Backbone as CSV, one residue per row, in Angstrom:
resi,resn,N_x,N_y,N_z,CA_x,CA_y,CA_z,C_x,C_y,C_z
1,UNK,79.350,42.009,-54.792,78.405,42.364,-53.780,77.880,43.763,-53.963
2,UNK,78.696,44.584,-54.607,78.284,45.951,-54.789,77.048,46.023,-55.646
3,UNK,76.982,45.149,-56.594,75.803,45.150,-57.448,74.592,44.583,-56.720
4,UNK,74.804,43.755,-55.740,73.699,43.144,-55.040,73.017,44.134,-54.105
5,UNK,73.757,45.058,-53.547,73.137,46.008,-52.629,72.100,46.874,-53.327
6,UNK,72.411,47.475,-54.451,71.363,48.247,-55.099,70.180,47.372,-55.495
7,UNK,70.452,46.143,-55.903,69.384,45.244,-56.258,68.557,44.905,-55.024
8,UNK,69.213,44.700,-53.898,68.525,44.422,-52.645,67.714,45.632,-52.223
9,UNK,68.289,46.827,-52.403,67.552,48.047,-52.082,66.352,48.201,-53.008
10,UNK,66.546,47.827,-54.264,65.425,47.924,-55.191,64.305,46.957,-54.783
11,UNK,64.677,45.742,-54.385,63.684,44.785,-53.956,62.972,45.276,-52.711
12,UNK,63.729,45.871,-51.780,63.143,46.381,-50.554,62.218,47.546,-50.886
13,UNK,62.644,48.414,-51.788,61.808,49.549,-52.170,60.547,49.061,-52.869
14,UNK,60.688,48.079,-53.754,59.506,47.585,-54.439,58.618,46.807,-53.473
15,UNK,59.201,46.108,-52.521,58.431,45.411,-51.513,57.708,46.414,-50.636
16,UNK,58.364,47.518,-50.323,57.711,48.578,-49.555,56.518,49.113,-50.309
17,UNK,56.618,49.257,-51.612,55.507,49.709,-52.433,54.361,48.704,-52.402
18,UNK,54.698,47.432,-52.403,53.679,46.390,-52.319,52.988,46.474,-50.965
19,UNK,53.795,46.660,-49.901,53.192,46.797,-48.568,52.294,48.019,-48.495
20,UNK,52.768,49.107,-49.099,51.940,50.315,-49.117,50.625,50.052,-49.853
21,UNK,50.717,49.334,-50.957,49.517,49.004,-51.723,48.596,48.112,-50.899
22,UNK,49.179,47.109,-50.235,48.381,46.211,-49.402,47.731,46.983,-48.265
23,UNK,48.501,47.839,-47.618,47.956,48.646,-46.516,46.860,49.561,-47.028
24,UNK,47.101,50.170,-48.183,46.103,51.058,-48.775,44.817,50.289,-49.102
25,UNK,44.958,49.102,-49.702,43.794,48.291,-50.030,43.080,47.831,-48.762
26,UNK,43.843,47.451,-47.749,43.252,47.016,-46.484,42.486,48.160,-45.835
27,UNK,43.079,49.359,-45.862,42.384,50.532,-45.309,41.087,50.810,-46.066
28,UNK,41.125,50.686,-47.379,39.918,50.912,-48.186,38.858,49.865,-47.848
29,UNK,39.281,48.612,-47.675,38.332,47.557,-47.332,37.742,47.772,-45.940
30,UNK,38.586,48.233,-45.005,38.098,48.503,-43.647,37.107,49.661,-43.675
31,UNK,37.414,50.702,-44.466,36.482,51.827,-44.589,35.164,51.375,-45.217
32,UNK,35.244,50.525,-46.258,34.037,50.008,-46.900,33.237,49.158,-45.911
33,UNK,33.944,48.357,-45.126,33.284,47.532,-44.118,32.606,48.412,-43.071
34,UNK,33.276,49.488,-42.656,32.683,50.414,-41.686,31.434,51.073,-42.269
35,UNK,31.494,51.461,-43.538,30.320,52.054,-44.199,29.188,51.041,-44.308
36,UNK,29.544,49.799,-44.638,28.518,48.749,-44.729,27.869,48.505,-43.371
37,UNK,28.670,48.503,-42.306,28.137,48.313,-40.960,27.226,49.474,-40.586
38,UNK,27.630,50.691,-40.954,26.789,51.867,-40.679,25.457,51.745,-41.424
39,UNK,25.501,51.343,-42.703,24.274,51.164,-43.481,23.400,50.069,-42.872
40,UNK,24.036,48.995,-42.441,23.295,47.898,-41.821,22.633,48.367,-40.531
41,UNK,23.336,49.173,-39.765,22.778,49.707,-38.515,21.556,50.582,-38.809
42,UNK,21.657,51.441,-39.816,20.527,52.294,-40.200,19.340,51.443,-40.673
43,UNK,19.642,50.419,-41.467,18.586,49.539,-41.973,17.904,48.810,-40.829
44,UNK,18.685,48.321,-39.890,18.103,47.620,-38.738,17.243,48.576,-37.907
45,UNK,17.679,49.834,-37.796,16.866,50.825,-37.091,15.525,51.034,-37.779
46,UNK,15.540,51.116,-39.103,14.298,51.279,-39.861,13.401,50.044,-39.722
47,UNK,14.007,48.872,-39.782,13.232,47.635,-39.615,12.608,47.605,-38.228
48,UNK,13.376,47.988,-37.216,12.868,48.022,-35.849,11.693,48.994,-35.733
49,UNK,11.809,50.135,-36.379,10.727,51.123,-36.356,9.477,50.568,-37.039
50,UNK,9.658,49.922,-38.192,8.515,49.340,-38.907,7.856,48.244,-38.087
51,UNK,8.653,47.423,-37.437,8.095,46.355,-36.598,7.289,46.965,-35.457
52,UNK,7.804,48.042,-34.868,7.066,48.717,-33.797,5.747,49.269,-34.292
53,UNK,5.759,49.909,-35.458,4.532,50.464,-36.026,3.539,49.344,-36.356
54,UNK,4.046,48.256,-36.917,3.152,47.148,-37.245,2.599,46.514,-35.980
55,UNK,3.400,46.495,-34.925,2.906,45.984,-33.645,1.745,46.816,-33.141
56,UNK,1.878,48.141,-33.271,0.781,49.029,-32.872,-0.457,48.766,-33.728
57,UNK,-0.245,48.598,-35.027,-1.375,48.332,-35.923,-2.032,46.993,-35.583
58,UNK,-1.221,45.998,-35.273,-1.788,44.702,-34.896,-2.581,44.811,-33.600
59,UNK,-2.103,45.622,-32.673,-2.854,45.833,-31.431,-4.195,46.494,-31.720
60,UNK,-4.198,47.473,-32.628,-5.450,48.131,-32.998,-6.401,47.143,-33.667
61,UNK,-5.871,46.303,-34.545,-6.702,45.300,-35.221,-7.283,44.341,-34.191
62,UNK,-6.451,43.915,-33.243,-6.929,43.007,-32.203,-8.029,43.666,-31.368
63,UNK,-7.832,44.948,-31.026,-8.859,45.668,-30.272,-10.159,45.743,-31.070
64,UNK,-10.051,46.044,-32.365,-11.247,46.114,-33.217,-11.946,44.763,-33.312
65,UNK,-11.172,43.687,-33.396,-11.762,42.345,-33.447,-12.509,42.066,-32.145
66,UNK,-11.898,42.436,-31.016,-12.560,42.211,-29.727,-13.851,43.012,-29.613
67,UNK,-13.825,44.270,-30.045,-15.031,45.102,-29.995,-16.100,44.522,-30.914
68,UNK,-15.697,44.072,-32.095,-16.651,43.475,-33.034,-17.261,42.209,-32.449
69,UNK,-16.436,41.421,-31.783,-16.945,40.200,-31.156,-17.967,40.546,-30.072
70,UNK,-17.653,41.536,-29.255,-18.597,41.960,-28.208,-19.889,42.486,-28.819
71,UNK,-19.774,43.289,-29.864,-20.973,43.819,-30.530,-21.795,42.699,-31.164
72,UNK,-21.120,41.703,-31.724,-21.833,40.583,-32.333,-22.591,39.791,-31.277
73,UNK,-21.962,39.562,-30.135,-22.632,38.846,-29.042,-23.858,39.630,-28.575
74,UNK,-23.688,40.950,-28.426,-24.815,41.793,-28.010,-25.924,41.757,-29.067
75,UNK,-25.556,41.767,-30.345,-26.556,41.730,-31.416,-27.319,40.404,-31.403
76,UNK,-26.610,39.309,-31.167,-27.280,38.003,-31.094,-28.265,37.988,-29.939
77,UNK,-27.858,38.541,-28.796,-28.767,38.606,-27.643,-29.992,39.460,-27.973
78,UNK,-29.779,40.584,-28.648,-30.902,41.439,-29.036,-31.845,40.714,-29.996
79,UNK,-31.288,39.966,-30.938,-32.117,39.228,-31.901,-32.913,38.146,-31.182
80,UNK,-32.276,37.457,-30.240,-32.997,36.432,-29.481,-34.134,37.052,-28.679
81,UNK,-33.877,38.208,-28.060,-34.915,38.910,-27.298,-36.051,39.343,-28.229
82,UNK,-35.702,39.876,-29.383,-36.719,40.305,-30.341,-37.551,39.117,-30.813
83,UNK,-36.903,37.975,-31.021,-37.634,36.777,-31.434,-38.599,36.334,-30.338
84,UNK,-38.134,36.364,-29.097,-39.019,36.012,-27.979,-40.202,36.974,-27.894
85,UNK,-39.923,38.265,-28.055,-40.994,39.258,-27.993,-41.955,39.090,-29.162
86,UNK,-41.427,38.755,-30.331,-42.274,38.543,-31.500,-43.177,37.331,-31.281
87,UNK,-42.615,36.266,-30.739,-43.416,35.078,-30.436,-44.492,35.412,-29.410
88,UNK,-44.111,36.160,-28.388,-45.072,36.563,-27.358,-46.172,37.429,-27.961
89,UNK,-45.789,38.336,-28.849,-46.774,39.212,-29.500,-47.756,38.385,-30.330
90,UNK,-47.238,37.412,-31.080,-48.113,36.555,-31.890,-49.088,35.789,-31.010
91,UNK,-48.591,35.297,-29.878,-49.484,34.587,-28.956,-50.574,35.521,-28.449
92,UNK,-50.206,36.745,-28.131,-51.200,37.714,-27.646,-52.212,38.043,-28.732
93,UNK,-51.754,38.191,-29.981,-52.664,38.489,-31.092,-53.625,37.327,-31.292
94,UNK,-53.129,36.105,-31.230,-53.995,34.932,-31.400,-55.020,34.862,-30.270
95,UNK,-54.564,35.103,-29.039,-55.499,35.107,-27.904,-56.550,36.197,-28.074
96,UNK,-56.131,37.365,-28.493,-57.069,38.463,-28.711,-58.075,38.095,-29.799
97,UNK,-57.604,37.476,-30.870,-58.491,37.081,-31.963,-59.493,36.037,-31.486
98,UNK,-59.022,35.077,-30.697,-59.921,34.045,-30.174,-60.968,34.676,-29.270
99,UNK,-60.542,35.576,-28.390,-61.480,36.262,-27.488,-62.464,37.096,-28.300
100,UNK,-61.966,37.786,-29.328,-62.851,38.608,-30.161,-63.876,37.730,-30.868
101,UNK,-63.457,36.597,-31.404,-64.387,35.685,-32.080,-65.418,35.167,-31.076
102,UNK,-64.947,34.790,-29.889,-65.881,34.316,-28.858,-66.877,35.399,-28.467
103,UNK,-66.399,36.637,-28.340,-67.305,37.742,-28.012,-68.334,37.955,-29.118
104,UNK,-67.894,37.866,-30.358,-68.824,38.029,-31.478,-69.849,36.894,-31.452
105,UNK,-69.393,35.679,-31.222,-70.314,34.535,-31.169,-71.304,34.721,-30.027
106,UNK,-70.817,35.101,-28.858,-71.703,35.325,-27.711,-72.660,36.455,-28.023
107,UNK,-72.210,37.523,-28.610,-73.058,38.656,-28.948,-74.134,38.238,-29.943
108,UNK,-73.736,37.446,-30.936,-74.715,36.971,-31.921,-75.760,36.095,-31.234
109,UNK,-75.304,35.223,-30.375,-76.245,34.351,-29.658,-77.187,35.187,-28.794
110,UNK,-76.623,36.164,-28.104,-77.462,37.019,-27.242,-78.454,37.799,-28.088
111,UNK,-78.018,38.318,-29.204,-78.927,39.088,-30.077,-80.018,38.172,-30.650
112,UNK,-79.647,36.971,-31.037,-80.644,36.045,-31.560,-81.695,35.705,-30.464
113,UNK,-81.196,35.503,-29.282,-82.139,35.182,-28.190,-83.029,36.367,-27.886
114,UNK,-82.464,37.551,-27.864,-83.263,38.747,-27.559,-84.270,39.016,-28.677
115,UNK,-83.893,38.916,-29.926,-84.815,39.199,-31.018,-85.873,38.106,-31.167
116,UNK,-85.604,36.912,-30.790,-86.600,35.855,-30.874,-87.683,36.091,-29.846
117,UNK,-87.335,36.707,-28.728,-88.329,36.990,-27.698,-89.235,38.142,-28.122
118,UNK,-88.806,38.948,-28.926,-89.613,40.109,-29.310,-90.559,39.761,-30.373
């Protein structure tokens, strides 16, 4: 039995070394996990910031689209008004031309009648 005690102590000492190694490895893994969690937290913060910035940019784009839509509607209304005014102007020019031709015809007739009497 005397020989077994030192052997048992040796096994216990070597087992203690294994436990120390396991504890040391576990501590290193826990520290690595904590560092990974910290990195993940920082990354998520950056992603959150980028999403917020992109949200602002999307809001600006949406506002610009709405303003462009309003301007386009106003431009269409202006073009329709201009077309109506152009049509009205053409009608007035045609009426003026017809009246001018009639006046010239009447003037010619009046001049012919007056000169024939002389």
